[in-house]
Each structure stands twice: as C-alpha cells, then as structure tokens.
All heavy atoms as TSV, in Angstrom:
chain	resi	resn	atom	element	x	y	z
A	1	MET	N	N	-47.207	36.500	-116.792
A	1	MET	CA	C	-45.865	36.251	-116.598
A	1	MET	C	C	-45.098	36.112	-117.949
A	1	MET	O	O	-45.139	37.124	-118.697
A	1	MET	CB	C	-45.751	34.898	-115.862
A	1	MET	CG	C	-44.448	34.609	-115.331
A	1	MET	SD	S	-44.559	33.734	-113.786
A	1	MET	CE	C	-42.962	33.971	-113.128
A	2	GLY	N	N	-44.552	35.141	-118.376
A	2	GLY	CA	C	-43.816	34.978	-119.606
A	2	GLY	C	C	-42.324	34.923	-119.434
A	2	GLY	O	O	-41.747	35.278	-118.471
A	3	VAL	N	N	-41.648	34.616	-120.583
A	3	VAL	CA	C	-40.236	34.465	-120.613
A	3	VAL	C	C	-39.643	35.933	-120.832
A	3	VAL	O	O	-40.111	36.612	-121.697
A	3	VAL	CB	C	-39.721	33.532	-121.736
A	3	VAL	CG1	C	-38.270	33.478	-121.826
A	3	VAL	CG2	C	-40.363	32.180	-121.500
A	4	ARG	N	N	-38.707	36.231	-119.981
A	4	ARG	CA	C	-37.998	37.599	-120.136
A	4	ARG	C	C	-36.494	37.364	-120.300
A	4	ARG	O	O	-35.868	38.444	-120.724
A	4	ARG	CB	C	-38.414	38.461	-118.920
A	4	ARG	CG	C	-39.830	38.792	-118.883
A	4	ARG	CD	C	-40.097	39.626	-117.669
A	4	ARG	NE	N	-40.045	38.742	-116.507
A	4	ARG	CZ	C	-40.187	39.065	-115.284
A	4	ARG	NH1	N	-40.433	40.266	-114.985
A	4	ARG	NH2	N	-40.012	38.113	-114.358
A	5	ALA	N	N	-35.960	36.254	-119.978
A	5	ALA	CA	C	-34.558	36.117	-120.043
A	5	ALA	C	C	-34.256	34.710	-120.646
A	5	ALA	O	O	-35.070	33.842	-120.653
A	5	ALA	CB	C	-33.905	36.211	-118.631
A	6	LEU	N	N	-32.988	34.616	-121.129
A	6	LEU	CA	C	-32.475	33.496	-121.813
A	6	LEU	C	C	-31.101	33.138	-121.377
A	6	LEU	O	O	-30.228	34.034	-121.191
A	6	LEU	CB	C	-32.499	33.707	-123.332
A	6	LEU	CG	C	-31.826	32.643	-124.241
A	6	LEU	CD1	C	-32.817	31.459	-124.241
A	6	LEU	CD2	C	-31.810	33.177	-125.679
A	7	GLY	N	N	-30.819	31.910	-120.924
A	7	GLY	CA	C	-29.434	31.460	-120.689
A	7	GLY	C	C	-29.001	30.552	-121.583
A	7	GLY	O	O	-29.622	29.638	-122.098
A	8	VAL	N	N	-27.756	30.743	-122.143
A	8	VAL	CA	C	-27.128	29.828	-123.154
A	8	VAL	C	C	-25.889	29.186	-122.549
A	8	VAL	O	O	-24.977	29.962	-122.031
A	8	VAL	CB	C	-26.777	30.745	-124.430
A	8	VAL	CG1	C	-26.142	29.786	-125.510
A	8	VAL	CG2	C	-27.956	31.389	-124.974
A	9	LEU	N	N	-25.800	28.002	-122.624
A	9	LEU	CA	C	-24.654	27.202	-122.127
A	9	LEU	C	C	-23.756	26.805	-123.307
A	9	LEU	O	O	-24.173	26.143	-124.124
A	9	LEU	CB	C	-25.092	25.969	-121.384
A	9	LEU	CG	C	-25.974	26.103	-120.247
A	9	LEU	CD1	C	-26.446	24.797	-119.675
A	9	LEU	CD2	C	-25.340	26.986	-119.121
A	10	GLY	N	N	-22.539	27.548	-123.311
A	10	GLY	CA	C	-21.643	27.267	-124.386
A	10	GLY	C	C	-21.594	28.464	-125.202
A	10	GLY	O	O	-22.594	28.997	-125.703
A	11	ALA	N	N	-20.315	28.995	-125.407
A	11	ALA	CA	C	-20.136	30.256	-126.133
A	11	ALA	C	C	-19.457	30.068	-127.479
A	11	ALA	O	O	-18.916	31.042	-128.032
A	11	ALA	CB	C	-19.356	31.325	-125.238
A	12	GLY	N	N	-19.533	28.932	-127.967
A	12	GLY	CA	C	-18.820	28.644	-129.277
A	12	GLY	C	C	-19.781	29.150	-130.405
A	12	GLY	O	O	-20.707	29.974	-130.217
A	13	THR	N	N	-19.654	28.709	-131.594
A	13	THR	CA	C	-20.359	29.165	-132.760
A	13	THR	C	C	-21.882	29.034	-132.592
A	13	THR	O	O	-22.604	29.928	-132.836
A	13	THR	CB	C	-19.970	28.414	-134.028
A	13	THR	OG1	O	-18.452	28.653	-134.149
A	13	THR	CG2	C	-20.622	28.848	-135.284
A	14	MET	N	N	-22.286	27.833	-132.201
A	14	MET	CA	C	-23.764	27.557	-132.032
A	14	MET	C	C	-24.285	28.358	-130.904
A	14	MET	O	O	-25.365	29.063	-130.955
A	14	MET	CB	C	-23.948	26.084	-131.789
A	14	MET	CG	C	-25.406	25.707	-131.837
A	14	MET	SD	S	-25.487	23.921	-131.857
A	14	MET	CE	C	-27.223	23.659	-131.763
A	15	GLY	N	N	-23.642	28.360	-129.661
A	15	GLY	CA	C	-24.083	29.152	-128.570
A	15	GLY	C	C	-24.265	30.604	-128.763
A	15	GLY	O	O	-25.186	31.235	-128.443
A	16	ALA	N	N	-23.211	31.177	-129.409
A	16	ALA	CA	C	-23.266	32.597	-129.815
A	16	ALA	C	C	-24.389	32.938	-130.741
A	16	ALA	O	O	-24.992	33.990	-130.605
A	16	ALA	CB	C	-21.872	33.030	-130.350
A	17	GLY	N	N	-24.621	32.014	-131.665
A	17	GLY	CA	C	-25.733	32.208	-132.686
A	17	GLY	C	C	-27.035	32.244	-131.903
A	17	GLY	O	O	-27.921	32.948	-132.187
A	18	ILE	N	N	-27.287	31.241	-131.001
A	18	ILE	CA	C	-28.546	31.159	-130.253
A	18	ILE	C	C	-28.642	32.455	-129.439
A	18	ILE	O	O	-29.710	33.044	-129.337
A	18	ILE	CB	C	-28.522	29.918	-129.380
A	18	ILE	CG1	C	-28.535	28.740	-130.278
A	18	ILE	CG2	C	-29.620	29.948	-128.363
A	18	ILE	CD1	C	-28.293	27.441	-129.553
A	19	ALA	N	N	-27.556	32.900	-128.825
A	19	ALA	CA	C	-27.635	34.086	-127.932
A	19	ALA	C	C	-27.885	35.287	-128.804
A	19	ALA	O	O	-28.729	36.138	-128.389
A	19	ALA	CB	C	-26.284	34.224	-127.244
A	20	GLN	N	N	-27.433	35.397	-129.961
A	20	GLN	CA	C	-27.628	36.475	-130.828
A	20	GLN	C	C	-29.193	36.586	-131.274
A	20	GLN	O	O	-29.775	37.630	-131.141
A	20	GLN	CB	C	-26.874	36.359	-132.179
A	20	GLN	CG	C	-27.150	37.479	-133.159
A	20	GLN	CD	C	-26.232	37.352	-134.442
A	20	GLN	OE1	O	-25.189	36.898	-134.317
A	20	GLN	NE2	N	-26.797	37.624	-135.529
A	21	ILE	N	N	-29.768	35.483	-131.556
A	21	ILE	CA	C	-31.175	35.421	-131.964
A	21	ILE	C	C	-31.992	35.796	-130.723
A	21	ILE	O	O	-32.941	36.596	-130.883
A	21	ILE	CB	C	-31.524	34.024	-132.443
A	21	ILE	CG1	C	-30.882	33.709	-133.723
A	21	ILE	CG2	C	-33.065	33.880	-132.672
A	21	ILE	CD1	C	-31.094	34.678	-134.881
A	22	GLY	N	N	-31.653	35.300	-129.611
A	22	GLY	CA	C	-32.373	35.722	-128.384
A	22	GLY	C	C	-32.342	37.161	-128.103
A	22	GLY	O	O	-33.358	37.790	-127.788
A	23	ALA	N	N	-31.135	37.754	-128.204
A	23	ALA	CA	C	-30.965	39.176	-127.959
A	23	ALA	C	C	-31.689	40.017	-128.952
A	23	ALA	O	O	-32.388	40.996	-128.594
A	23	ALA	CB	C	-29.475	39.584	-127.933
A	24	LEU	N	N	-31.637	39.605	-130.183
A	24	LEU	CA	C	-32.408	40.383	-131.250
A	24	LEU	C	C	-33.944	40.199	-131.071
A	24	LEU	O	O	-34.676	41.119	-131.388
A	24	LEU	CB	C	-32.096	39.766	-132.686
A	24	LEU	CG	C	-30.754	40.345	-133.171
A	24	LEU	CD1	C	-30.350	39.427	-134.479
A	24	LEU	CD2	C	-30.730	41.755	-133.576
A	25	GLY	N	N	-34.352	39.112	-130.376
A	25	GLY	CA	C	-35.746	38.909	-130.121
A	25	GLY	C	C	-36.195	39.654	-128.796
A	25	GLY	O	O	-37.417	39.583	-128.470
A	26	GLY	N	N	-35.298	40.339	-128.247
A	26	GLY	CA	C	-35.649	41.240	-127.086
A	26	GLY	C	C	-35.436	40.579	-125.738
A	26	GLY	O	O	-35.841	41.177	-124.696
A	27	TYR	N	N	-34.767	39.443	-125.687
A	27	TYR	CA	C	-34.604	38.708	-124.353
A	27	TYR	C	C	-33.257	39.122	-123.683
A	27	TYR	O	O	-32.236	39.221	-124.524
A	27	TYR	CB	C	-34.604	37.207	-124.521
A	27	TYR	CG	C	-35.850	36.762	-125.077
A	27	TYR	CD1	C	-36.183	36.423	-126.295
A	27	TYR	CD2	C	-36.931	36.471	-124.097
A	27	TYR	CE1	C	-37.325	35.921	-126.751
A	27	TYR	CE2	C	-38.110	36.014	-124.521
A	27	TYR	CZ	C	-38.352	35.752	-125.898
A	27	TYR	OH	O	-39.547	35.255	-126.363
A	28	GLU	N	N	-33.282	39.389	-122.387
A	28	GLU	CA	C	-32.092	39.576	-121.725
A	28	GLU	C	C	-31.285	38.220	-121.832
A	28	GLU	O	O	-31.937	37.109	-121.505
A	28	GLU	CB	C	-32.269	39.953	-120.229
A	28	GLU	CG	C	-32.805	41.345	-120.081
A	28	GLU	CD	C	-31.780	42.370	-120.490
A	28	GLU	OE1	O	-30.600	42.168	-120.237
A	28	GLU	OE2	O	-32.207	43.377	-121.049
A	29	THR	N	N	-30.123	38.230	-122.257
A	29	THR	CA	C	-29.373	36.926	-122.606
A	29	THR	C	C	-28.135	36.870	-121.855
A	29	THR	O	O	-27.252	37.824	-121.851
A	29	THR	CB	C	-29.167	36.922	-124.143
A	29	THR	OG1	O	-30.390	37.019	-124.824
A	29	THR	CG2	C	-28.547	35.640	-124.546
A	30	ARG	N	N	-27.884	35.754	-121.144
A	30	ARG	CA	C	-26.660	35.433	-120.465
A	30	ARG	C	C	-25.928	34.278	-121.179
A	30	ARG	O	O	-26.605	33.270	-121.453
A	30	ARG	CB	C	-26.934	35.165	-119.065
A	30	ARG	CG	C	-27.681	36.200	-118.323
A	30	ARG	CD	C	-26.882	37.525	-118.258
A	30	ARG	NE	N	-27.567	38.631	-117.663
A	30	ARG	CZ	C	-28.192	39.532	-118.269
A	30	ARG	NH1	N	-28.142	39.642	-119.613
A	30	ARG	NH2	N	-28.809	40.531	-117.629
A	31	VAL	N	N	-24.674	34.368	-121.307
A	31	VAL	CA	C	-23.923	33.431	-122.013
A	31	VAL	C	C	-22.851	32.809	-120.992
A	31	VAL	O	O	-22.140	33.543	-120.321
A	31	VAL	CB	C	-23.141	33.972	-123.268
A	31	VAL	CG1	C	-22.253	32.888	-123.920
A	31	VAL	CG2	C	-24.081	34.539	-124.218
A	32	TYR	N	N	-22.824	31.508	-120.909
A	32	TYR	CA	C	-21.935	30.880	-119.944
A	32	TYR	C	C	-21.134	29.845	-120.731
A	32	TYR	O	O	-21.586	29.143	-121.628
A	32	TYR	CB	C	-22.713	30.044	-118.788
A	32	TYR	CG	C	-21.805	29.188	-117.953
A	32	TYR	CD1	C	-21.017	29.753	-116.989
A	32	TYR	CD2	C	-21.714	27.844	-118.271
A	32	TYR	CE1	C	-20.172	28.925	-116.181
A	32	TYR	CE2	C	-20.839	27.025	-117.546
A	32	TYR	CZ	C	-20.054	27.507	-116.523
A	32	TYR	OH	O	-19.207	26.811	-115.808
A	33	ASP	N	N	-19.812	29.660	-120.373
A	33	ASP	CA	C	-18.963	28.662	-120.874
A	33	ASP	C	C	-18.051	28.243	-119.813
A	33	ASP	O	O	-17.527	29.015	-119.017
A	33	ASP	CB	C	-18.157	29.097	-122.126
A	33	ASP	CG	C	-17.695	28.031	-123.004
A	33	ASP	OD1	O	-16.765	27.305	-122.454
A	33	ASP	OD2	O	-18.190	27.864	-124.079
A	34	ALA	N	N	-17.778	26.946	-119.693
A	34	ALA	CA	C	-16.899	26.388	-118.608
A	34	ALA	C	C	-15.445	26.743	-118.790
A	34	ALA	O	O	-14.748	26.780	-117.896
A	34	ALA	CB	C	-17.070	24.941	-118.553
A	35	LEU	N	N	-15.014	27.065	-119.978
A	35	LEU	CA	C	-13.652	27.463	-120.221
A	35	LEU	C	C	-13.456	28.931	-119.809
A	35	LEU	O	O	-14.214	29.788	-120.207
A	35	LEU	CB	C	-13.321	27.252	-121.659
A	35	LEU	CG	C	-13.241	25.913	-122.313
A	35	LEU	CD1	C	-13.001	25.842	-123.758
A	35	LEU	CD2	C	-12.188	25.071	-121.521
A	36	PRO	N	N	-12.382	29.217	-118.949
A	36	PRO	CA	C	-12.113	30.550	-118.630
A	36	PRO	C	C	-11.948	31.572	-119.864
A	36	PRO	O	O	-11.268	31.196	-120.717
A	36	PRO	CB	C	-10.852	30.505	-117.785
A	36	PRO	CG	C	-10.846	29.000	-117.388
A	36	PRO	CD	C	-11.420	28.209	-118.506
A	37	GLY	N	N	-12.624	32.588	-119.835
A	37	GLY	CA	C	-12.587	33.580	-120.845
A	37	GLY	C	C	-13.419	33.300	-122.039
A	37	GLY	O	O	-13.620	34.193	-122.943
A	38	ALA	N	N	-13.961	32.089	-122.229
A	38	ALA	CA	C	-14.728	31.759	-123.517
A	38	ALA	C	C	-15.950	32.516	-123.585
A	38	ALA	O	O	-16.328	32.914	-124.673
A	38	ALA	CB	C	-14.939	30.349	-123.459
A	39	ALA	N	N	-16.714	32.811	-122.438
A	39	ALA	CA	C	-17.954	33.431	-122.613
A	39	ALA	C	C	-17.710	34.936	-123.073
A	39	ALA	O	O	-18.448	35.390	-123.863
A	39	ALA	CB	C	-18.659	33.506	-121.234
A	40	GLU	N	N	-16.641	35.558	-122.580
A	40	GLU	CA	C	-16.342	36.909	-122.948
A	40	GLU	C	C	-16.048	36.939	-124.398
A	40	GLU	O	O	-16.449	37.870	-125.081
A	40	GLU	CB	C	-15.232	37.529	-122.054
A	40	GLU	CG	C	-15.570	37.740	-120.696
A	40	GLU	CD	C	-15.553	36.509	-119.761
A	40	GLU	OE1	O	-15.161	35.404	-120.234
A	40	GLU	OE2	O	-15.881	36.647	-118.555
A	41	LYS	N	N	-15.205	35.970	-124.863
A	41	LYS	CA	C	-14.883	35.995	-126.269
A	41	LYS	C	C	-16.105	35.782	-127.170
A	41	LYS	O	O	-16.213	36.342	-128.229
A	41	LYS	CB	C	-13.785	34.928	-126.593
A	41	LYS	CG	C	-12.473	35.308	-126.021
A	41	LYS	CD	C	-11.374	34.253	-126.269
A	41	LYS	CE	C	-10.072	34.668	-125.655
A	41	LYS	NZ	N	-9.045	33.619	-125.904
A	42	GLY	N	N	-16.937	34.867	-126.664
A	42	GLY	CA	C	-18.199	34.612	-127.428
A	42	GLY	C	C	-19.072	35.804	-127.614
A	42	GLY	O	O	-19.648	36.035	-128.622
A	43	VAL	N	N	-19.142	36.593	-126.534
A	43	VAL	CA	C	-19.948	37.797	-126.498
A	43	VAL	C	C	-19.365	38.789	-127.496
A	43	VAL	O	O	-19.999	39.465	-128.269
A	43	VAL	CB	C	-20.228	38.337	-125.112
A	43	VAL	CG1	C	-20.881	39.733	-125.233
A	43	VAL	CG2	C	-21.120	37.385	-124.334
A	44	GLU	N	N	-18.060	38.850	-127.557
A	44	GLU	CA	C	-17.364	39.745	-128.488
A	44	GLU	C	C	-17.514	39.405	-129.877
A	44	GLU	O	O	-17.898	40.227	-130.708
A	44	GLU	CB	C	-15.799	39.748	-128.180
A	44	GLU	CG	C	-15.398	40.478	-126.967
A	44	GLU	CD	C	-13.830	40.279	-126.650
A	44	GLU	OE1	O	-13.190	39.903	-127.596
A	44	GLU	OE2	O	-13.512	40.459	-125.556
A	45	ARG	N	N	-17.534	38.067	-130.191
A	45	ARG	CA	C	-17.789	37.659	-131.513
A	45	ARG	C	C	-19.315	37.913	-131.903
A	45	ARG	O	O	-19.601	38.309	-133.005
A	45	ARG	CB	C	-17.594	36.077	-131.660
A	45	ARG	CG	C	-16.116	35.776	-131.777
A	45	ARG	CD	C	-15.940	34.297	-132.208
A	45	ARG	NE	N	-16.690	33.417	-131.411
A	45	ARG	CZ	C	-16.312	32.787	-130.303
A	45	ARG	NH1	N	-15.115	32.989	-129.853
A	45	ARG	NH2	N	-17.087	31.884	-129.720
A	46	LEU	N	N	-20.233	37.721	-130.936
A	46	LEU	CA	C	-21.593	37.998	-131.242
A	46	LEU	C	C	-21.875	39.412	-131.514
A	46	LEU	O	O	-22.550	39.781	-132.473
A	46	LEU	CB	C	-22.367	37.616	-129.951
A	46	LEU	CG	C	-23.884	37.880	-129.866
A	46	LEU	CD1	C	-24.592	36.889	-129.001
A	46	LEU	CD2	C	-24.244	39.220	-129.526
A	47	ARG	N	N	-21.237	40.422	-130.814
A	47	ARG	CA	C	-21.339	41.833	-131.054
A	47	ARG	C	C	-20.756	42.138	-132.410
A	47	ARG	O	O	-21.336	43.048	-133.170
A	47	ARG	CB	C	-20.719	42.632	-129.914
A	47	ARG	CG	C	-21.611	42.454	-128.691
A	47	ARG	CD	C	-21.108	43.326	-127.559
A	47	ARG	NE	N	-22.032	43.205	-126.416
A	47	ARG	CZ	C	-21.619	43.131	-125.149
A	47	ARG	NH1	N	-20.304	43.273	-124.846
A	47	ARG	NH2	N	-22.484	42.975	-124.216
A	48	ALA	N	N	-19.672	41.552	-132.844
A	48	ALA	CA	C	-19.152	41.774	-134.127
A	48	ALA	C	C	-20.114	41.267	-135.236
A	48	ALA	O	O	-20.282	41.908	-136.265
A	48	ALA	CB	C	-17.738	41.020	-134.285
A	49	ALA	N	N	-20.730	40.100	-134.919
A	49	ALA	CA	C	-21.777	39.587	-135.923
A	49	ALA	C	C	-22.893	40.547	-136.033
A	49	ALA	O	O	-23.440	40.702	-137.155
A	49	ALA	CB	C	-22.154	38.203	-135.468
A	50	LEU	N	N	-23.330	41.130	-134.972
A	50	LEU	CA	C	-24.399	42.247	-135.014
A	50	LEU	C	C	-23.992	43.311	-135.946
A	50	LEU	O	O	-24.830	43.797	-136.730
A	50	LEU	CB	C	-24.762	42.653	-133.578
A	50	LEU	CG	C	-25.493	41.659	-132.734
A	50	LEU	CD1	C	-25.523	42.176	-131.266
A	50	LEU	CD2	C	-26.886	41.311	-133.317
A	51	GLU	N	N	-22.658	43.764	-135.841
A	51	GLU	CA	C	-22.284	44.835	-136.654
A	51	GLU	C	C	-22.168	44.437	-138.115
A	51	GLU	O	O	-22.586	45.254	-138.918
A	51	GLU	CB	C	-20.803	45.287	-136.242
A	51	GLU	CG	C	-20.830	45.999	-134.828
A	51	GLU	CD	C	-19.366	46.391	-134.469
A	51	GLU	OE1	O	-18.538	46.437	-135.336
A	51	GLU	OE2	O	-19.099	46.576	-133.167
A	52	ARG	N	N	-21.855	43.206	-138.401
A	52	ARG	CA	C	-21.768	42.773	-139.772
A	52	ARG	C	C	-23.228	42.680	-140.271
A	52	ARG	O	O	-23.521	43.105	-141.569
A	52	ARG	CB	C	-21.153	41.389	-139.918
A	52	ARG	CG	C	-19.629	41.444	-139.837
A	52	ARG	CD	C	-18.977	40.155	-140.177
A	52	ARG	NE	N	-19.457	38.988	-139.365
A	52	ARG	CZ	C	-18.965	38.558	-138.193
A	52	ARG	NH1	N	-17.975	39.300	-137.635
A	52	ARG	NH2	N	-19.513	37.525	-137.473
A	53	GLY	N	N	-24.213	42.308	-139.479
A	53	GLY	CA	C	-25.555	42.181	-139.886
A	53	GLY	C	C	-26.088	43.538	-140.220
A	53	GLY	O	O	-26.987	43.763	-141.179
A	54	THR	N	N	-25.684	44.599	-139.488
A	54	THR	CA	C	-26.137	45.968	-139.818
A	54	THR	C	C	-25.587	46.464	-141.116
A	54	THR	O	O	-26.284	47.003	-141.878
A	54	THR	CB	C	-25.606	46.910	-138.647
A	54	THR	OG1	O	-26.185	46.513	-137.365
A	54	THR	CG2	C	-25.974	48.337	-138.930
A	55	ALA	N	N	-24.306	46.106	-141.317
A	55	ALA	CA	C	-23.617	46.484	-142.576
A	55	ALA	C	C	-24.384	45.793	-143.851
A	55	ALA	O	O	-24.476	46.437	-144.884
A	55	ALA	CB	C	-22.205	46.138	-142.592
A	56	ARG	N	N	-24.843	44.645	-143.571
A	56	ARG	CA	C	-25.572	43.950	-144.697
A	56	ARG	C	C	-27.030	44.255	-144.764
A	56	ARG	O	O	-27.775	43.731	-145.632
A	56	ARG	CB	C	-25.443	42.401	-144.472
A	56	ARG	CG	C	-24.040	41.941	-144.498
A	56	ARG	CD	C	-23.889	40.495	-144.259
A	56	ARG	NE	N	-22.459	40.019	-144.441
A	56	ARG	CZ	C	-22.028	38.964	-143.832
A	56	ARG	NH1	N	-22.779	38.204	-143.168
A	56	ARG	NH2	N	-20.681	38.667	-144.020
A	57	GLY	N	N	-27.479	45.125	-143.841
A	57	GLY	CA	C	-28.949	45.580	-143.994
A	57	GLY	C	C	-29.949	44.639	-143.312
A	57	GLY	O	O	-31.177	44.672	-143.523
A	58	ARG	N	N	-29.389	43.708	-142.479
A	58	ARG	CA	C	-30.365	42.644	-141.868
A	58	ARG	C	C	-31.135	43.249	-140.740
A	58	ARG	O	O	-32.258	42.933	-140.437
A	58	ARG	CB	C	-29.596	41.475	-141.464
A	58	ARG	CG	C	-29.024	40.676	-142.565
A	58	ARG	CD	C	-28.325	39.460	-142.019
A	58	ARG	NE	N	-27.808	38.707	-143.204
A	58	ARG	CZ	C	-27.007	37.634	-143.057
A	58	ARG	NH1	N	-26.514	37.371	-141.866
A	58	ARG	NH2	N	-26.564	37.053	-144.131
A	59	TRP	N	N	-30.535	44.319	-140.039
A	59	TRP	CA	C	-31.240	45.008	-138.919
A	59	TRP	C	C	-30.643	46.345	-138.927
A	59	TRP	O	O	-29.593	46.651	-139.415
A	59	TRP	CB	C	-31.235	44.244	-137.599
A	59	TRP	CG	C	-29.764	43.635	-137.352
A	59	TRP	CD1	C	-28.661	44.255	-136.919
A	59	TRP	CD2	C	-29.508	42.261	-137.509
A	59	TRP	NE1	N	-27.570	43.433	-136.812
A	59	TRP	CE2	C	-28.048	42.162	-137.197
A	59	TRP	CE3	C	-30.096	41.101	-137.911
A	59	TRP	CZ2	C	-27.419	40.931	-137.249
A	59	TRP	CZ3	C	-29.463	39.929	-137.973
A	59	TRP	CH2	C	-28.134	39.779	-137.629
A	60	SER	N	N	-31.306	47.214	-138.156
A	60	SER	CA	C	-30.740	48.590	-138.054
A	60	SER	C	C	-29.646	48.738	-137.040
A	60	SER	O	O	-29.405	47.752	-136.167
A	60	SER	CB	C	-31.961	49.595	-137.612
A	60	SER	OG	O	-32.310	49.265	-136.299
A	61	GLU	N	N	-28.934	49.788	-137.041
A	61	GLU	CA	C	-27.918	50.043	-136.095
A	61	GLU	C	C	-28.407	50.049	-134.671
A	61	GLU	O	O	-27.865	49.557	-133.743
A	61	GLU	CB	C	-27.129	51.261	-136.397
A	61	GLU	CG	C	-25.866	51.482	-135.557
A	61	GLU	CD	C	-25.144	52.786	-135.977
A	61	GLU	OE1	O	-25.083	53.078	-137.191
A	61	GLU	OE2	O	-24.467	53.294	-135.101
A	62	ALA	N	N	-29.641	50.723	-134.512
A	62	ALA	CA	C	-30.247	50.776	-133.203
A	62	ALA	C	C	-30.721	49.341	-132.655
A	62	ALA	O	O	-30.505	49.098	-131.476
A	62	ALA	CB	C	-31.528	51.673	-133.275
A	63	GLU	N	N	-31.169	48.472	-133.588
A	63	GLU	CA	C	-31.428	47.168	-133.129
A	63	GLU	C	C	-30.212	46.377	-132.693
A	63	GLU	O	O	-30.278	45.659	-131.738
A	63	GLU	CB	C	-32.185	46.406	-134.336
A	63	GLU	CG	C	-33.611	46.932	-134.585
A	63	GLU	CD	C	-34.160	46.301	-135.842
A	63	GLU	OE1	O	-33.352	46.226	-136.910
A	63	GLU	OE2	O	-35.289	45.870	-135.792
A	64	ALA	N	N	-29.150	46.535	-133.430
A	64	ALA	CA	C	-27.874	45.932	-133.098
A	64	ALA	C	C	-27.328	46.433	-131.752
A	64	ALA	O	O	-26.854	45.569	-130.946
A	64	ALA	CB	C	-26.841	46.080	-134.207
A	65	GLU	N	N	-27.395	47.654	-131.512
A	65	GLU	CA	C	-26.853	48.234	-130.239
A	65	GLU	C	C	-27.754	47.670	-129.097
A	65	GLU	O	O	-27.193	47.346	-128.045
A	65	GLU	CB	C	-26.893	49.702	-130.339
A	65	GLU	CG	C	-25.784	50.346	-131.164
A	65	GLU	CD	C	-25.775	51.836	-131.188
A	65	GLU	OE1	O	-26.348	52.430	-130.316
A	65	GLU	OE2	O	-25.198	52.360	-132.178
A	66	ALA	N	N	-29.072	47.657	-129.337
A	66	ALA	CA	C	-29.968	47.288	-128.257
A	66	ALA	C	C	-29.723	45.764	-127.969
A	66	ALA	O	O	-29.646	45.360	-126.780
A	66	ALA	CB	C	-31.484	47.490	-128.629
A	67	ALA	N	N	-29.574	44.991	-128.985
A	67	ALA	CA	C	-29.357	43.517	-128.838
A	67	ALA	C	C	-28.042	43.316	-128.102
A	67	ALA	O	O	-27.920	42.481	-127.194
A	67	ALA	CB	C	-29.403	42.851	-130.199
A	68	GLY	N	N	-26.935	44.008	-128.515
A	68	GLY	CA	C	-25.714	43.879	-127.911
A	68	GLY	C	C	-25.682	44.256	-126.384
A	68	GLY	O	O	-25.006	43.642	-125.565
A	69	GLY	N	N	-26.545	45.212	-126.105
A	69	GLY	CA	C	-26.701	45.567	-124.673
A	69	GLY	C	C	-27.429	44.576	-123.843
A	69	GLY	O	O	-27.319	44.686	-122.591
A	70	ARG	N	N	-28.163	43.683	-124.415
A	70	ARG	CA	C	-28.873	42.708	-123.722
A	70	ARG	C	C	-28.111	41.471	-123.429
A	70	ARG	O	O	-28.552	40.574	-122.772
A	70	ARG	CB	C	-30.183	42.314	-124.515
A	70	ARG	CG	C	-31.224	43.469	-124.454
A	70	ARG	CD	C	-32.553	42.929	-124.929
A	70	ARG	NE	N	-32.673	42.878	-126.455
A	70	ARG	CZ	C	-33.046	43.802	-127.230
A	70	ARG	NH1	N	-33.349	45.011	-126.690
A	70	ARG	NH2	N	-32.990	43.730	-128.487
A	71	VAL	N	N	-26.903	41.358	-123.999
A	71	VAL	CA	C	-26.109	40.152	-123.822
A	71	VAL	C	C	-24.977	40.417	-122.851
A	71	VAL	O	O	-24.355	41.418	-122.916
A	71	VAL	CB	C	-25.445	39.661	-125.157
A	71	VAL	CG1	C	-24.603	38.488	-125.049
A	71	VAL	CG2	C	-26.591	39.512	-126.132
A	72	ARG	N	N	-24.822	39.418	-121.889
A	72	ARG	CA	C	-23.772	39.475	-120.897
A	72	ARG	C	C	-23.191	38.143	-120.657
A	72	ARG	O	O	-23.858	37.120	-120.606
A	72	ARG	CB	C	-24.345	39.976	-119.590
A	72	ARG	CG	C	-24.942	41.438	-119.670
A	72	ARG	CD	C	-24.772	42.197	-118.512
A	72	ARG	NE	N	-25.447	43.472	-118.416
A	72	ARG	CZ	C	-26.013	44.200	-119.356
A	72	ARG	NH1	N	-25.952	43.733	-120.579
A	72	ARG	NH2	N	-26.573	45.370	-119.133
A	73	PRO	N	N	-21.877	38.062	-120.525
A	73	PRO	CA	C	-21.162	36.836	-120.193
A	73	PRO	C	C	-21.335	36.606	-118.721
A	73	PRO	O	O	-21.381	37.488	-117.898
A	73	PRO	CB	C	-19.717	37.061	-120.506
A	73	PRO	CG	C	-19.518	38.549	-120.399
A	73	PRO	CD	C	-20.822	39.174	-120.766
A	74	VAL	N	N	-21.461	35.328	-118.282
A	74	VAL	CA	C	-21.472	34.979	-116.825
A	74	VAL	C	C	-20.519	33.888	-116.522
A	74	VAL	O	O	-20.124	33.123	-117.484
A	74	VAL	CB	C	-22.961	34.532	-116.403
A	74	VAL	CG1	C	-23.805	35.767	-116.425
A	74	VAL	CG2	C	-23.500	33.418	-117.172
C-alpha cells in the first residue's frame, strides 16, 4: 500500500510550500482553503515558485511541469 496522495489545508505561504514539496516528491497533492478563491491563488503561486526554482537550477523544467500537474485546488 503506501501513501500516494497529500491533502494540504490552507493555501497561504506555508500551505503552498508544503504542497510544493509534496508535489516535487511525486505525490498527488490537493490544496484546500476556506476562503473562496484562495486555493486557486495558492496553486498559481506554487506553480510560479516552481518556475522560479527551474530558473535557479533547483530542478529541471520537466520536474517542475510534472509537479505542477500533480497539484489541484479543491
């Protein structure tokens, strides 16, 4: 069995960071926030952070795209 998915409650700075690490680690990641629209904005910021990490050489473009594809707001 094992863990295949990750749920993050809160899409602020800390929640988005946790979701980013989970997605880069290969986990299907879902982000929830009680404020309307906050989860979507958090995922947008997360994907922008993945792009910045690629530009800085922290991970490849393919890794960033794959991680971004594993994150969804709920």
